[in-house]
N, C-alpha and C positions, 0 to 999 in steps of 0.2 A: 475604519473605513476598509472596504474590501477592494483589492486590486483585481482588474479583469484578467482572467487567466488567458495566457497565450495558447492557442490551439494550432498545432502544426498543420501546414497545408500538405505535407507529404502523406501520401496514402500508404497504408500498411497492407502487406500481403494478406489475403483472406485467411489462410490457414494460421498465420502468426497471430492475426487479430483474434480469431476464434480461440486459440490456445491461451493467450494471455488474459482474455476476458473470462475464460473458464477458471483460470487460476485466481483471478480477482473474486469471482463468485465463491469459490471454495474458501478463500481467505476470509470472506465476510460471513461464513457460516453455512454455505450451501443454499438450500431452498430453491435450487434450479434457477437462480437469478431473479426470483420474484421481487425481492427487496430492491435490488439494483435497478431492474427495469421499471419499477414503480417510482423510484426517486430520481433517477438520472436519465438524461438524454443519451442516445447512442454515442455522441461525441464525448460527453463527460465520462461515460463508462470506458471508452477507449483511452482517454487521457489518464484516468486513475489506473487502469490496467497497465499502461506503459510505465507509469511512475513506479508501481509496485514491481514490475518486471525489471526496471533499471536497478532498483535497490537490491533485488535478489541476485541479478547478474553481477553487480559490483561486489556484493558479499561473496560471490563465488569466484571472484578474481578474473572475470572476463575483461578483455581490453576495452578501452573506450571505442576503438574502431569496431570491434565485434558487436558491441552494444548498439552503437549508432547504426550500423548496417542491419543488424537483426531486428531492431525495433523501428527503423526508419526515422530516427531522430537525429538532430544535429550533434556534432561533437561538442559544441559549446553547452548544449543541454546536459549531455552526459558528464562533462567536466563540472558543471554547476552542481549536479547531484553528487558527484564524487566529493566535492568540497563540503557539501552539506553532510554527507555521510561521515567524513573525517571530523567534522565539527560536532558530531553527536546529535544532530537533528533527528536522525532516525534510530536512535539508541534502543528504544523500546521494540521497534520492529526487528532490528538486528538481533535483539535478545530472543525474540520469539523464533526467528529463523534458525538461530544457533542451538536453542535449547529443546525444541520440539515440545514445549509446554502446551498444555491444553487451554490455551487462551486464544480466542478468535480475534480477528482484526476488528470485528464489530465491538467486542468487549474492550479492546484497546482504544477504539475511538470513543466509546462511552467513558472510559477512564480518563481520557485526555480532555474531552470537551464538556462533560456534564459535571458541574461543580456543586450543585445543590440537590438535596433530596431528603427524604424522611429516613427514619432509622433503618428500615428494610433496605433502602437504596445504599446507605452507608455500609451496611453489612455486606451487601453484594460487592461494592467497590473494594472493601477490605479483602474479600475472598479472591477477587481478580488480582489484586496486588500481591497477595500471598502466593498464588499460583505463578504469577509472572516473575516475581523477584526471588522466589525460593531457590536455593542452590542445591 
């Protein structure tokens, strides 16, 4: 069962919103946002962009206060993401951020959520894993 996602009522500064959405689009492989705009509503795009930005900012050691103010999210949200980060929930994303490997977030999502496929798909998944986990 899916839980309904909480969407913040706090509005985000236009330039900040634009910048984090651009980062989300780049993380998903570019294409000028065509994939994102086709699949997600503007609210969902903002929510995902904020989440990715929080992970990046936590990884770069920004304070909870700076993240909360910069992304216009509550401190409790930042602290929840910080706990999830420490617990390893975002381990694969952290690895991509640290390593600069040639694995897109779209490939990471495919690796995470697509469990079945033919032989070609399995080879593709093995290639993504090799690029992601190679040292």
